[in-house]
C-alpha positions in Angstrom: 103.6 123.6 127.8 103.1 120.1 126.6 99.8 118.5 127.3 99.3 114.9 128.5 98.9 113.4 125.1 102.0 115.1 123.8 104.0 114.1 126.8 103.0 110.6 126.3 104.0 110.8 122.6 107.4 112.2 123.6 107.9 109.4 126.1 107.2 106.9 123.3 109.8 108.5 121.1 112.4 108.5 123.9 111.7 104.8 124.6 111.7 103.8 121.0 114.9 105.6 120.2 116.9 105.4 123.4 120.5 106.2 122.7 119.6 107.8 119.4 117.7 110.9 120.5 119.9 113.5 122.2 117.8 116.1 123.9 120.5 118.1 125.6 123.8 119.9 124.9 126.6 117.4 124.4 130.4 117.4 124.6 131.6 119.4 121.7 134.4 116.9 121.0 132.1 114.0 120.3 131.5 112.7 116.8 128.0 112.9 115.4 126.0 109.8 114.7 123.1 110.7 112.4 120.2 108.3 112.5 118.8 107.4 109.0 115.2 108.3 109.7 116.1 111.5 111.4 117.8 112.8 108.3 114.5 112.5 106.4 113.2 115.4 108.5 116.3 117.0 110.0 119.2 116.7 107.5 120.1 120.2 108.5 122.6 118.9 111.1 124.5 117.3 108.4 124.1 120.3 106.2 125.4 122.8 108.8 128.3 120.4 109.6 129.4 120.4 105.9 129.1 124.2 105.5 131.0 124.7 108.7 133.7 122.4 107.6 134.1 124.3 104.3 134.0 127.7 106.0 136.7 126.7 108.5 138.9 125.0 106.0 138.9 128.3 104.0 140.2 130.0 107.1 142.7 127.3 107.8 141.3 126.7 111.3 141.4 123.6 113.4 138.1 122.7 114.9 135.9 120.1 116.5 132.2 119.8 116.1 129.1 118.2 117.5 126.1 117.8 115.3 122.8 116.2 116.4 119.7 115.2 114.6 116.4 114.4 116.2 114.3 111.4 115.3 110.6 111.4 114.7 109.1 108.1 113.7 105.8 108.0 111.9 103.0 108.9 114.3 99.7 110.7 114.5 100.0 114.0 112.7 97.9 115.8 115.3 100.9 115.5 117.7 103.8 115.9 115.3 103.9 119.7 115.5 103.9 119.9 119.3 106.6 117.2 119.6 108.6 118.7 116.8 108.7 122.0 118.6 109.8 120.4 121.8 112.6 118.3 120.2 114.0 121.0 118.1 114.0 123.6 120.9 115.9 121.1 123.1 118.5 119.8 120.7 121.9 121.2 119.8 123.4 121.1 116.3 127.0 121.8 115.3 126.0 125.4 114.6 122.9 127.3 115.7 119.5 127.3 114.2 117.0 130.2 114.6 113.3 130.6 114.1 111.4 128.7 111.3 108.2 127.3 109.9 107.5 123.8 108.6 105.2 121.3 107.0 105.4 117.5 106.3 103.7 114.4 105.0 105.3 112.2 107.6 102.8 109.7 109.0 101.0 109.4 105.6 101.6 107.7 102.3 101.8 111.0 100.5 104.8 113.1 99.4 105.5 116.6 98.3 105.5 117.0 94.5 106.3 120.7 94.3 107.2 123.6 96.6 107.8 127.3 96.0 108.5 130.3 98.2 110.0 133.8 97.9 112.4 135.4 100.4 112.4 139.2 100.7 116.1 139.7 101.3 116.8 141.4 104.6 119.6 143.8 105.6 123.1 142.4 106.0 123.6 140.7 109.4 125.3 142.9 111.9 128.7 141.6 113.2 128.6 138.4 111.3 131.7 136.3 111.8 130.4 133.0 110.3 128.6 131.4 107.4 124.9 132.4 107.6 122.3 130.6 105.5 118.6 131.3 104.9 116.6 128.7 103.0 113.4 126.7 102.4 114.4 123.0 102.2 112.9 119.6 101.5 114.0 116.4 103.2 113.5 113.3 100.9 113.2 109.6 101.1 116.7 109.2 99.7 117.9 111.4 102.5 118.8 114.2 100.2 118.2 117.8 101.3 117.0 120.1 98.5 117.3 123.8 99.2 117.6 127.1 97.5 120.0 129.1 99.6 120.6 132.8 100.4 123.9 133.0 102.2 126.3 135.5 103.7 130.0 134.8 104.2 132.0 137.7 105.8 135.1 136.6 103.8 133.3 137.1 100.4 132.4 140.7 99.5 132.2 141.7 103.1 129.3 139.3 103.6 127.1 140.4 100.7 124.1 138.1 100.3 124.3 135.5 97.5 121.8 133.0 96.2 122.1 129.6 94.6 120.5 126.2 94.1 121.9 123.4 96.3 121.3 119.8 97.2 123.1 117.9 100.0 123.4 114.2 99.6 123.6 111.7 102.5 127.2 110.9 101.7 128.1 114.5 102.4 128.6 115.3 98.7 126.7 118.2 97.2 125.2 119.2 93.9 125.6 123.0 93.7 124.7 125.5 91.0 126.0 129.0 90.2 126.0 131.7 92.9 124.8 135.2 92.2 125.3 138.2 94.5 122.0 139.9 95.4 120.8 143.1 97.1 118.7 144.0 100.2 115.1 144.0 99.2 115.5 141.6 96.3 112.9 138.9 95.9 114.6 135.4 95.8 112.2 132.7 94.7 113.1 129.0 95.2 111.1 126.4 93.3 111.3 122.6 93.4 109.2 120.3 91.3 109.2 116.5 90.7 109.8 115.7 87.1 107.8 112.5 86.2 109.8 112.0 83.0 113.2 111.9 84.7 112.4 110.9 88.3 114.3 113.9 89.5 113.5 117.1 91.4 114.2 120.2 89.2 115.3 123.1 91.4 115.5 126.7 90.3 116.3 130.0 92.0 115.1 133.3 90.6 116.0 136.8 91.6 113.3 139.4 90.9 111.8 137.0 88.4 115.1 136.3 86.6 116.4 132.7 86.5 119.9 132.6 88.0 120.6 129.0 89.3 119.3 125.5 88.4 120.0 121.9 89.2 118.2 118.5 89.0 118.8 115.7 91.4 117.6 112.1 91.8 116.3 112.5 95.4 113.4 110.1 95.9 110.3 111.8 97.1 110.1 114.8 99.5 108.5 114.3 102.8 109.1 117.6 104.6 109.4 121.2 103.7 110.6 123.8 106.2 112.5 127.1 106.4 115.8 127.5 108.0 118.0 130.2 109.5 121.4 128.7 110.3 124.8 129.8 111.5 128.1 127.9 111.2 131.1 129.4 113.0 134.3 128.5 114.8 133.5 129.2 118.5 133.4 131.6 120.2 132.5 133.6 117.1 128.8 134.0 116.0 126.7 135.2 113.1 125.6 138.2 115.1 122.2 139.9 114.7 120.0 138.7 111.8 117.4 141.3 110.9 113.7 140.3 110.8 112.7 139.0 107.3 109.8 137.3 105.6 108.9 134.6 103.2 105.9 135.2 100.9 103.7 133.3 98.5 104.8 129.9 99.8 103.0 127.1 97.9 103.3 123.4 98.5 101.7 120.7 96.3 101.3 117.2 97.6 100.9 114.2 95.3 97.4 113.3 96.3 94.5 115.0 98.1 95.3 115.4 101.8 92.7 117.4 103.6 94.6 117.1 106.8 97.9 118.5 105.5 97.2 121.7 107.4 97.7 119.9 110.7 101.4 119.4 110.0 102.0 123.2 109.7 103.8 124.9 112.6 106.2 127.6 113.6 109.1 128.0 116.0 111.1 130.7 117.8 108.6 133.5 117.5 107.9 133.0 113.8 104.4 134.2 112.9 102.5 133.2 109.8 99.2 133.6 108.0 97.0 130.5 108.1 97.7 127.6 105.8 94.9 127.0 103.3 94.1 124.9 100.2 93.0 126.3 96.9 91.8 123.0 95.4 90.4 120.8 98.1 93.6 119.4 99.5 96.4 119.1 96.9 97.8 122.7 96.7 98.5 124.5 100.0 99.4 128.1 100.5 101.0 130.2 103.2 100.8 133.8 102.1 103.4 135.2 104.6 105.7 133.9 107.3 107.5 136.5 109.4 110.9 135.5 111.0 111.8 137.8 113.9 115.2 139.4 114.4 117.5 136.8 115.9 120.8 136.9 117.7 123.1 133.9 117.5 124.8 133.2 120.8 
């Protein structure tokens, strides 16, 4: 339940962005209007719209969609996590989004230089009729969304998981690397690092330690880093039951010492995680494990 200070902060957001923040389910025939600042933290609405479009075009389906993105202006980071949980649990995207964990540098002058995590690949989803994606992504100042993806499409090898490096750009175009099919129990490591020499983020995906997919993109500076469990379907189909899974050895490096970075860490939808801690006084932060519960898309 929101406390008094958090409620006040939410009222401020509503007042500041009236007409821009949509906190309830909307008419599925309406066209999305994605606010620029929102896509710095929640570009996933655009991402899921694009994936859904590709998925449905492959099937030759007609469709309508409604994608929404929540706005969070810079504010005291002590209230960001609470407000973020409220907004994301209340909004509707043009697909469905399950449990997650997140961090950010929003509200500071810092940015994320490097991030790495490993997904222990779960069993295949039961009764999946859509495009399912698991990822750890970063929203950037140029409104790119950098993400190593583990995906399941029932129209490709009966939904066998595949992994690849991927960046969504604000125009809707993508930079996408090679896909490789993977097995249950594999360890898929996504790594993103800012390259000072090129001004780009170098992204790599490894499977059980073997490099399988790489790209580099000019994306500005990353301001948020969070996991995602998303489903894109043509209603009334769903992605079915997604087995519980975990992310391990998550490491996030900010560009300068930030002893308060831990306060941006939070979870949603029943996700449980070990405590976030720093190994060097505030630049490198670790989350040893994050457990995502089994989730059924409705």
